[in-house]
N, C-alpha and C positions, 0 to 999 in steps of 0.2 A: 484401658483397652484402646481408647481413641488415640492417646499419645503413641502407643505402640504401632497402630495402623498408619498414622501419619508419618512416623519415622520410617516405616517400611516403604511407604510411597516415595518419600524423599530419597531413600537409598536407591530404589529402583531407577529414579530419574536422575540420579547423580546431583542432588540439590541439597543445599543447606540454607534455610531461610533465616533472616535476622529480624523478622517482624516483631518478636517479643522484646528485643532490646533496641529497636530502631529509634525510639523516642529519645533515648539518651545518647545516641551515636552522633558524633560530629567528625567530618572528614576535612582535611586540608589536602587538596590535590595539587601536585606540582609537576605539570608536564613541561616539555620544552616549548610548546606553543599551544595556543588556544584559538580555535575557530569558533566564534560566538554565534554563528548562524548567518553572519553578514560579512565580517572581516576577520583576518588572521592577526593574532597578537602574539608577540614574543615576550617572555618574562612574566606572563600572567599566572596567577594562582586562582583556584576556585575553592570556595568553602561551602560545605553542605551540612545542614543540621536536620536530622530526621529525614523527611522526604522533600525538603525544599533547598534550593540554592539560596544562600544568604549573602554571598559576596563573590564578585568576579572582577579582578583587576590586578594591578602591579604589586601591591603590598597588602597582605591580609591583616586584619586586626589580630592582636595577640590572643591566641586561644590555646592555653596550655593543655587542655584536655582533648584536643583534636587528634584523631588518628591520621598520621601523615602518610600519603601515598605519593611516592616519587616515581614519575614516569619518564625516564630518560629517553631521548630521541623519539618522543611520542607527540601526537597531536590529540588534544582533547576537544571533542565536538559535542553539540547537542545530540541526544539519541536520534538516530536516523529514522525517517518516516517513509514507509513503503506506501505509495499512493494507489496501487492497484494490485490486490492480492486475492487469491481464492484458496483459503486454507483447507477447504474441503475437496480440493483437487490435487492430483499428483501427476507427474509428467506423462504425456500422452504416448510416449514410446514405451512406457511400462504397461499401461492399460488405456485403451482409447477412451475418449470423453463419453461416447455412447455407452460403453460397457461400465464405466464408473457410475453413471447415472442409473443404469438399468439392472446391473448385476451385483454391485457391491452393497452390502447391508449398511443400514444407517449406523449400526454399532461399529463396523469396520471404518466407515468414513469419519466418524467422530474420533476413533482411536488414531487414525492417521492425522487428523487435524490437530490433535493434542501434540503429536510429535512435530508436526510442521510449525506449530506455535513456538515450541521450545527452540527449534533450529533457527527460526527467524530472530528470536530474542538474542541468542548467542552470537548471531552474525552482526549484532549492533543495531538492529532495527527495533526500537522500543515502542513504536506505534505503527499500526497498519490500518489502511482503509480497505476493508474486505468487501468486494463488490458482487456478492451473490454466492449462495450455497450450491447452486447448480443441481437442484433436485433433493437437497438435504433439508428442505423446509426452513424452519427457524432455528436450526441447531447452532447457527453462529451466535445467536443471542445467549444460549446456554453456555457456549464456549467462552464468550466474553465475560459472562458473570462468574464462571469458574475461575478465570484468571484474576478477576477483580477481588474475589474472595481468598485468593492465595492457595486454592486447591491444586492448581497446576501452574507452571511458569509459562509466561508468554507475553507478547506485547499488548499495549493498549489497543483496543479494537473499536473502529467505527464500522458498523455493519449495515448492509443493505438488505439483509434477509433474502427473499426469493427473487428479487428483480422482476421487471414487468416486460412482457412481450405481447405483440399482436397475435391474435388467434391464428394458428396455422403456419406461423413463420418459424418457430423454434423447434429444436429437436428434443429427444432423439427421433430420427426418421429412418432408421436402418432396418425396420421390421415391417410386417404387413400393415397396410393402411386400414385394414379392417379392425385392428386392435387399438384400443384407447389406452395408451401407456403413460407412465409418469413423464412429465415434462421437466426440463431443466430450469424453468422459470414460470411465473404466474401469468396466465393468459387473461387479458382484459382489453375491451374495445369500447370506443365511444366515450363521451364525457361522463355519463353516469357510471359505466363499468369501471372506468379509470379512477373516478373519485372514490368509489367503494374499495377498490384494491389498494390505492394509496393509503386510505385511512385504516384499512385492515393491517397493512404492513407496519404502519406507525404504531398501531395498538399492540402489535406483537413484539415491538422493540426495535424497529428500524431507526438508525441514526440519520439515514439519508435514503433517498429513493433513486434507484437505478432503472433506466428505461433503455430498451433497444430501439433506437431511432431508425435503424436500417439493419438488414440481415440478408444472408444469401438465399433469398427465396424468389429471385427473378426467374424468367423462363429457362435460362441456362444455369441456374443456381448462382447467378451473380448477385452481388449486394444491391438491394433496392430499398427505398424508404418504406417503413412499416406504418408509422403514425402520421396523421396530418398535423399541420401547424396548430390547428384548433385543439386537437387532442393533447399535444405536448404542452401547450400553453395552460391547459386546464390542470395537468399534472403539476406544473410548476406553481400555479396559483394555490392549489390545495396543500402541497408540501410546504410552501413558503409560509402559509398561514400558521403552521405549527413550528416554524423556525428551522425547517430542514431544507437542505440543498437537494437539487436534482442533478444527477450525472447521467450522461448518455453514452452508450456504445454507438459509435458512428464512424464510418469510413468513407461514405460517398459525399460529394459536394452538396447534393440536395438534402440529404439527411442532416448534414452538419448545418446547413443554412437554416432549416426549420428549427433545429435545436437551439442555435444561437439566438434566433429571433424570439424564441419562447422564453428565454431568460434562464437557461440552465447554468450551472456553476462550472462544470468541466465537460469537455468532449474527450472520450477515451478512444484511442487509436488514431483516428484522423488520417488513415493511410493515403487517401487520394485527395486530400485537401488542396485547394488551389490558392494562388496568391490573393485573389479576391476574397475567398472564404476566410483566409487568415487575417486579412485587413478588417473584415467584419468582426472576427473574434476579438481582435485588438480593440476595436471601437466599442464593442459591447462589454468588454472586460471578462470574457470567457477564457478559461485556461485550457491548455492542452495537456493531456497525459498520454504520451506517445506510444508506450508499450513496445519499444523497438525489439526487445529481447524475445518477446513472445513470437513475433513474426519470424525472427531468425530461427528460433527453436522449431517452429512448425515446418519451415522449409527444410531444416536439417533432417527432420523425421521423414521427409519425402525424398531424401537423397542428396540434398545440396550440402556441399562441404565448403565452409567459409574459407575464402582466400584461395580456392582452387577451382579450376575449370572456368566455364563461361559465366559472365555476370547473370545474376538471378533477377528477372524482371520485377518481381514483387519487392525485393530488397532495394533495387535501384529506385523504384517509385517511392519507397519509404524514405530513403535518403533525401530525395528531391523535396518531398513534402515537409520533412522535418526542417530542412534548411530554409524553406520558404516561410515556415512558422517563425523561425529565429529571425529572419530578415524583417518580418512584419512586426517584430517586437511582442509577439504573443507570450503571455506568461506560461512557462513550461513547468509542469509538475514532474516529479520523479516517481514513476510507477511502471513496473515491468510486466504486469499480468502474471505474477508468480503463481505457480501451480501448473501452468503449461510447461514450465521447467522447474527444477527442484527448489523448494523452500530452503532458505539459508544461503542460496546463491543469489540473493537479491542484488548484490553489488554488480552483477552482470549488466544490469540496465544502466548503472552509472558509467561503467566503462563504455558501453555502446553510445551513450549520449555524447561523450567526448570524441569517440571515433567518428560520429556523424557530424561533428562540427561545433559542439558546444564547449565553451571554456570550462576547465576543471573547477575553478572556484565557483562559477555559476551553477555547475552541477551540484556542488556541495550545498549551495543556497537552496536549490530546488528540493533537495532531500531533507532540508531542515526548515528554515524560516519561511520559504515560499510555500511549501506544502502546509505548514502550520497556518499561514495566513489564509490560503485558499480553502482549507478544510475547516476554518473557523475555530481553531484550537490554539491560537497564538497566545491566549491568556494562560495556557497551561504548559505548553512545550514548544520546542522548535528553536529556542535561543538559549544561550547561557547568560542569564542575568538574574539578579536578586528577585526573589518572589516567585519564580517559576518552579515547576516540579523538577526534582533531581533525576532527570533522565539524561544520561551522558554515555559517551562511548570514547575510548582512547584507542588509537591505532598507531602502529610503528610507522615512522616516516612522515612525510608531508603530502597528503592527498591533493593539495592544491597544485603540486608539481607533478605528481604521479597518482592519478585517481585510483589505481589498483591498490594503493596503500590502505584503502578502506577495507580490504580483505584481511589485513594483518591486525586483527582485533586483539588488544591486550587486556581490556577491561570494559565491562558493560555495567552501568548503574541504571536501574529503573526504580523510580519511587524511593530513592535513597538506599536501595538494597544493592549490594555489590555482587556482580557475577563475573566469572572468568571463563575463558574458553575451555571446553573439556568437562567442566563441572560448574554448575551455577551456584552462586552463593559462596561467601567466605566469612 
C-alpha cells in the first residue's frame, strides 16, 4: 500500500525518483562549457557518483559503467542558490500580504509552499535561504525536512522560521487596533526578550536568525530603526554562540549602520544605503543581498510600468545605492525576495543585477560560490569540484555573455538525482 501511495504522489507531481538506485549510478556529463563557480572552462567534463562530484576537468578517468549525458551548446554550472526567498508567500498582486497572513489557512499556505519548492528546483535553484514564514510559524522546518526525506521535491533549505521584529512595528495592521491578530513575525524586545526568542527559534529548527532592523513605522509610515545597537549586538552574540548567522532586513542608513556594527552576516535590501555605509560594510565584511526584483515588482503592482513613463523615484534610488555598493567593493549576494513575485522566476533577480550595473560573470558567482561562502555552506555546494554534493544545472547558451540564458534550463541535478524541465527525475 505504501508503494502504491508513493507512486500516486509521484505521478501527481510529475516526478520519478532515482533514490533506490542512486548508489550504483555514475554520470559522465559532457557540456560545451563548465562554469565552476568562479571561472568558465571549455572542454571540461564532470563526473558524478551517487550524490557527489568525483571529477571536474579536461579529461575524465576511464569509467565504462558511467551514463553519459551530452549537453551540446550548454553551460554546466553549480546548482544556483537563491539568497532571499519566502516559500510561504505568493505574489502580492494575487493576494495581498495582509490577506495571506490573516485569511489563508496554514494548510493552504503549506500546499502553496510545496508547489513553490518544486518550481524553484526546476528553475535550477537547488538551494534557498528562506527568510521567514510570514505568519506560518515553524512550517518551513517541516517543509525542509519533507524535502530532505524525499517526500516532496524541492531545493535544500536554510530556514529562518518566524523572524524577529520589535513590538508594534510589524503587520498586519489593516484591521481594528482593538484586535490582537496574528503577526507576520515574532515580537521581542530588550536583551532578555531577544535572547529568549533567538533561543526559541534555534530550538525549533532555525538555521539562521533574521531580524528587522528597521521598518515602516515612522510618523508618516516611513522606515525607521526598530532595535538599538545594544539589542542587535545581543542577538548576534547569542546566535553566534550556536554557530548561526544573523541577517537583517534594513533599508535606512541608521538601521544598516547599527546592523553592521553589531556583526550581522548580511543586510537584506539596503535601498537607501549611502557611500559611507557601504564603505563600512566593506570594512566589516558584511554582504548585501539587494532584492532588486522585489522592489520592482511592488512598484509594478502600484502601476509602474518598467521602461515606460516617468522615472520611478524608488527604483532610481535603488539603482544609485546598488551601484554605490558595487563601487565600494561590498560582497553582493544573489537574492530577489522571491514570493513577492513568482517562485520559479528567480532568474529575474540575476537579470536585474546585470541591468543595474553588475558584470554577468560576477552575477553567476554571486548565485553560486559567493552565496555558498557567505551562507557558510561552501563545504557542500556552490562550486563544481571533487568532493562537493552533486548539485548542478545545465542551461542552453552562455550566461556569462547573456545572463538570460539561465532561464533556458536543460537539466537539473540535486544530490545526484537528475531532473528535467516539465517533469522531475529520469
